[in-house]
N, C-alpha and C positions, 0 to 999 in steps of 0.2 A: 501737887499742882492745883491751883484754885480754878474755879469754874470760869472766872474772868480771864485768866491767862489762857486757858484752853480755848475759849471762844475767840480770843484775839488771834491765837495761833491758827485756828481753823479758818478764820475769815479776817485777814489783816485789814480789810477796809471797814471793819465794824468799829464804830466810835462808841466807847463805853464811858465817856467822860461824864455823862449825866448821872452815873451811879454815885458820884461824890456829893451830889445835891439832889434835893427833891424837886422835880420839875413842877411848875405851877399849872401848865397846860400840856396837853398831849403833843401840841406842835413844838414844844421845847425838847422833846425826846428825839435825838438824832436817829436816822435809819428807819423811823416808823413807816415812812412811805415806801421804803425800799424792800424790806425783807419781812415776810410773814404778816403783812398788814391784813387785818380783817375788815371787811366792808363797813361793818357797824362802828368800828373804831375810827374810820376815816372821816366821819361826819363831825363838824365842829359843834360845840355845845349849843349855840344859838341857831345853827342851821343856815348861815349865809350861803348863797349859791356860789359856785366856783367863779362865775363870771361877774359877780356883784362887785360894787365899788366899796372896798373895805379899807379903812384907815386904822393902822395900829400905831399907837403912841407907846413905844417901848420903855422899859425900865430906864431910869436915870435920864429921861428926855422930858423937857418941858415945852409946851405948845400954848400959844396965846393967839386968839383971834376968832373969826367967824368960820364955821365949817358948813359948806354947802356941797350939794351933789355927792353925798356920802350915804351909802345904803347901810353899812355896818361900821360902828366905831368901837374899837377895843382900846381901853385905857389901862396901861400897865405903869405909866409914869405919872406926870402931873399935867393937867390941862386946865386952862382958864379960857373958856370959850362960850360961844352961842352955837348950838346945834339946832338949826331951824327945823329940819325934818329928816328923819332917818327911820329905817326899818328896825334896826337893832342897836342897842347900846350895851356894852359889857365893860364893867369896871372891875378889873382883877384885884386880888388881894394886894395891898400896897399901892394901888392906883388911886389917884385923887382927881375929881372933876369939880371945878368951881365955875358957876355960871348958870346957863339955862339950856334945857334940852327938851325937844318934842320928838318922841319916838313911838313906834308901835309896841316893842317889847324891850324890857331892860332886865339885866342880871347885875346886881350890885354886890360885889364881894369886897370892895374897897370902900371909898368914901365919896359921897356926892353932897355938895353944898350949893344950894341955890334953888332954882325953879325947875321941877321935873314933871313933865306931862307925858304919861304913858297911856296910850289909847287902849291897849289890850292888857298884857300881863306884866306886872312888876314883881320880880323875885329878889328878895334880899336874903343873902346867905348869912350864916352864923357870924362871919367876920365883917359883914356889910353894915354901913351906917349912912343914913340919909337924913339931911338936915335942910329945912327950908319949906318951900311951898310945893306940895306933892299932890298930883291927881293921877288916878289910875282907873283902869277897867276892872282888873282883878289883881289882888295882892296876896303874896305868899311870903311869910317871914319865918326863916329858920330860927330855932332857939338860939339866942345870942345876938341876932340881928336887931338893929335899932332904927326907929323913925322918930324924928323930932320936928315939930313945926305944925304948919297948917296942912292937914291931910284930908282930901276929899275924893269921893268916888264919882266916876263919870255916870251921868244919868242916861 
């Protein structure tokens, strides 16, 4: 008897479907908030507050327009927009953002094309690519991450 079969027999409500694929984010793992959750694992990567205004553009979803009144934007799909002011922007691996964004912090694991103004910290992961006009307070690029275009640091 495999460990998966035993776990399912012991707890029939346990969803192990995520084992067939690698989740991109902790929130993609079923049951994480139910059983055996550790407090440090419950915090999102960028740290948005539970009561904050968070918009998630999921995989296979396209969105076009102006985004206002948004504290945190998570892009897993495709977005063509203007984000006038937000606290946090996260573009997941496979996510694409076309347009302009003015944010406090950004984590780019997908692709950003356009004008990006990051007041504090811009982090580009190994799979991230930023193209266009970029300004930032602090920049960190993992090995493999890319930045192309007009890049300036805030004074």
